[in-house]
C-alpha positions in Angstrom: 0.3 0.2 0.1 1.5 3.7 -1.0 0.8 6.5 1.2 1.0 9.9 -0.7 1.5 12.8 1.1 1.7 16.2 -0.8 2.6 18.5 1.9 2.6 18.8 5.8 1.9 21.5 7.9 2.2 22.7 11.2 -0.9 22.0 12.2 -0.5 18.2 11.1 2.7 18.0 13.2 0.7 19.8 16.3 -1.8 16.6 15.5 1.1 14.2 15.7 1.9 15.6 19.2 -1.6 15.6 20.4 -1.6 11.8 19.4 1.3 11.2 21.0 0.6 12.6 24.2 -2.6 11.2 24.2 -1.3 7.9 23.8 1.8 9.0 26.2 4.1 7.3 23.8 8.2 7.4 23.4 7.6 10.7 21.7 5.6 12.2 24.5 8.5 11.0 26.8 10.9 13.6 25.2 8.7 16.2 26.8 8.0 14.7 30.1 9.8 13.7 33.2 9.4 9.9 34.0 6.6 10.2 36.9 4.6 12.9 35.3 0.8 12.2 34.7 -0.9 13.7 31.8 -3.8 15.2 32.9 -5.0 17.6 29.8 -4.2 18.0 26.3 -4.8 21.3 24.7 -4.7 22.2 20.8 -4.2 25.5 19.9 -4.9 26.9 23.5 -6.0 30.7 22.5 -6.1 33.3 25.3 -6.5 37.4 24.9 -2.7 37.4 24.9 -1.8 34.9 22.4 -1.7 31.0 21.4 0.2 28.2 22.4 0.3 25.4 19.7 0.2 22.8 22.3 -0.6 23.0 26.3 -0.2 20.0 27.9 -0.8 19.9 31.7 0.6 17.3 33.8 0.7 16.2 37.6 4.4 16.8 38.4 5.5 16.3 42.4 1.9 16.8 43.3 1.2 20.2 41.4 0.2 21.0 38.0 2.6 21.8 35.7 2.2 23.1 32.1 4.2 22.2 29.0 3.7 25.1 26.6 5.0 23.8 22.9 5.8 26.2 20.1 5.9 23.9 16.3 7.7 25.3 13.4 8.6 23.9 10.1 9.7 26.9 7.7 7.9 29.7 9.0 10.0 32.7 10.5 9.7 33.0 13.8 7.6 35.6 15.3 9.9 38.6 17.1 9.4 37.9 20.8 7.8 35.1 20.3 9.6 32.7 23.3 9.1 35.9 25.7 5.0 36.0 25.3 5.0 32.2 26.1 6.8 32.9 29.1 4.1 35.8 29.9 1.5 33.3 29.4 3.4 30.6 31.4 3.5 33.4 34.2 0.2 34.4 34.1 -1.0 30.8 34.6 0.9 30.6 37.7 -0.5 34.1 38.9 -3.7 33.0 38.0 -3.4 29.5 39.9 -3.9 27.4 36.8 -0.5 25.5 37.5 2.6 25.7 39.7 5.3 25.6 37.0 5.7 25.6 33.4 8.2 25.1 30.8 8.7 26.2 27.6 9.5 24.1 24.2 10.0 24.3 20.7 9.6 21.5 18.3 11.3 22.2 14.9 13.7 20.6 12.0 17.3 20.2 13.4 18.3 22.7 11.0 16.0 25.4 12.1 16.7 24.9 15.8 20.7 25.1 14.8 20.2 28.3 12.7 17.1 30.4 14.1 17.9 33.1 16.7 14.7 33.0 18.1 14.8 29.4 18.4 17.8 29.3 20.4 15.9 30.7 23.3 14.5 27.6 24.0 17.2 26.2 24.9 17.4 23.3 26.4 14.0 22.8 26.2 14.2 21.9 22.0 13.1 18.7 20.0 14.1 18.4 16.8 11.5 16.6 14.0 14.3 14.0 13.7 14.3 12.9 17.0 10.6 12.7 17.1 10.9 10.8 13.6 13.2 8.4 15.3 10.8 8.0 18.4 7.9 6.9 16.3 8.4 3.2 16.3 4.8 1.8 15.9 3.4 4.9 14.1 4.2 4.6 10.3 1.4 6.9 9.4 2.9 10.1 11.8 6.2 8.9 11.0 5.5 9.6 7.3 3.7 13.1 8.1 7.1 14.1 9.9 9.0 13.0 7.0 7.3 15.1 4.6 7.6 18.0 6.8 11.2 17.5 6.8 11.3 17.3 2.7 9.5 20.7 2.9 12.1 22.4 5.2 14.8 21.6 3.6 13.7 24.3 1.1 13.6 26.6 3.9 11.0 28.8 1.9 9.8 32.4 3.9 6.3 32.9 4.1 6.8 36.4 4.7 9.1 38.1 1.9 11.8 40.9 3.1 13.0 42.9 -0.1 16.0 44.3 1.6 17.3 41.2 3.0 16.8 39.2 -0.5 19.0 41.7 -2.1 21.8 41.6 0.9 21.8 37.9 0.4 21.9 37.9 -3.5 25.1 40.5 -2.9 26.2 38.0 -0.1 26.2 35.1 -2.5 27.9 37.7 -5.1 31.1 38.2 -2.9 31.1 34.3 -1.8 31.4 33.4 -5.6 34.0 36.0 -6.4 36.2 35.7 -3.2 35.7 32.3 -1.5 34.2 29.7 -4.4 36.0 26.9 -2.2 33.7 27.5 0.6 30.3 25.2 0.8 27.6 28.0 1.2 24.4 26.3 1.7 22.0 28.8 0.0 20.2 29.2 -3.5 19.0 32.6 -4.9 15.7 32.8 -3.7 13.4 35.4 -1.8 14.5 35.6 1.9 12.0 36.6 4.8 13.4 38.8 7.3 14.9 36.2 9.7 17.1 34.7 7.3 20.2 36.2 8.7 22.5 33.0 9.4 24.2 31.9 6.2 25.7 28.4 6.8 28.5 26.6 5.4 29.1 22.7 4.8 32.3 21.3 6.4 34.3 18.0 5.7 32.9 17.1 9.3 29.7 15.3 9.0 28.5 16.6 12.4 29.7 20.0 11.9 29.0 23.1 9.9 29.7 27.0 10.2 27.0 29.6 10.9 27.6 33.1 10.4 25.5 34.8 13.1 25.2 38.3 11.7 23.6 39.7 14.4 25.3 38.5 17.1 28.7 39.3 15.8 30.1 35.7 15.4 31.1 32.7 13.0 30.6 29.4 14.9 32.0 25.8 14.0 29.1 24.3 15.5 29.4 20.7 16.4 25.6 19.4 16.3 24.3 18.0 19.9 27.8 18.1 21.3 26.8 20.6 24.4 27.2 18.0 27.3 30.6 17.3 25.4 32.1 20.6 25.6 35.0 19.9 27.7 36.4 16.8 25.7 36.0 18.7 22.6 38.1 21.3 24.1 40.2 18.7 25.3 40.5 17.1 21.9 41.3 20.3 20.4 43.9 21.9 22.8 46.5 23.1 20.6 44.7 23.0 17.4 42.8 26.4 17.4 43.9 29.8 17.0 44.4 32.5 19.4 41.3 34.1 18.4 38.9 31.1 18.5 36.7 30.4 21.8 34.8 27.2 22.7 31.2 27.7 23.8 27.9 26.2 24.1 25.1 26.9 21.8 22.0 25.3 22.5 22.1 21.9 22.6 25.4 22.0 20.4 29.4 23.2 21.1 31.0 25.7 18.9 34.3 26.9 18.1 33.9 30.7 17.9 35.3 33.6 16.4 34.3 37.2 17.0 33.1 39.5 14.0 31.4 42.8 13.4 27.7 42.9 13.7 25.8 43.0 10.6 22.2 44.0 9.8 21.0 41.9 6.8 18.3 44.9 6.1 21.0 47.1 5.3 23.1 48.0 2.4 25.8 45.5 1.7 27.9 48.2 0.4 27.8 49.5 3.7 30.1 46.6 5.1 33.0 46.0 2.7 35.4 46.0 5.7 33.1 44.1 7.8 32.5 41.2 5.4 36.1 40.9 4.8 36.8 40.0 8.3 33.5 37.8 8.2 34.9 35.5 5.3 38.4 35.4 6.7 36.9 33.9 9.8 35.0 31.4 8.1 37.9 30.3 6.2 40.1 30.2 8.9 37.2 27.7 10.7 36.8 26.1 7.6 40.7 25.1 7.9 40.1 24.2 11.2 37.4 21.6 10.3 39.9 20.2 7.5 42.7 19.8 10.2 40.4 18.0 12.6 39.3 15.6 9.9 42.8 14.8 8.4 44.3 14.5 12.1 41.5 12.8 13.4 41.1 15.4 16.4 37.6 14.5 17.1 35.3 12.1 16.1 
């Protein structure tokens, strides 16, 4: 039997999660403690000050605890969305609806790694890839997650920002003219206002380079290595340059170089000196990735 799904939307993923909590399966356990008892499952929990995609109420330590979940496939995160979730969580405490709360984001790993707003949810991030792998006995839900992941690979913005799109076009031109040996992962499509983190493939399977423009840094980021940051630092001792530092980024670890802050809504031509520094840092981290691979400094 063939299952044909043309696309998947955030509401579809919401319902996959609703089913997971209703059945208390392995996906639900990604958000729960072992002794949590699920009391209520709300989809699109709406109030005067906003909406939670999912609102799960559990009994934890004999008190009501709220799990508020934001679900994203590829839509730009709304400014201050995490803060609004926290406001709703705090309001629930003030009104006596629960004693405590946690705010989660569920999204493709690429989104969690590269979206500045998504970083605010750390450590409460659950990737679609992890959800897919936990769907052992539910092939229908697994298929929905798979098609959502395929959709996310395009990362097409639902809101077009002409200024950011123009900046990206100039950024890509600079890359082609000055650093074509690097592996910039982008295509010439319209961009949304949050598309401000160019990323580059490296020779390492579990690491990529991210130019976090508004944060003023370039990171060689190792996926899912936050808990192994000390081992990473020990392995790279003597290999990193003096302008590099090792830091924790969400659930990842990174080798970071500070660079000038850039605003992708401004004119690219106003950053001629800064962009040269950025690509120098990217090249430096790419060389580090090659050294790590060649000398097998990190698995």
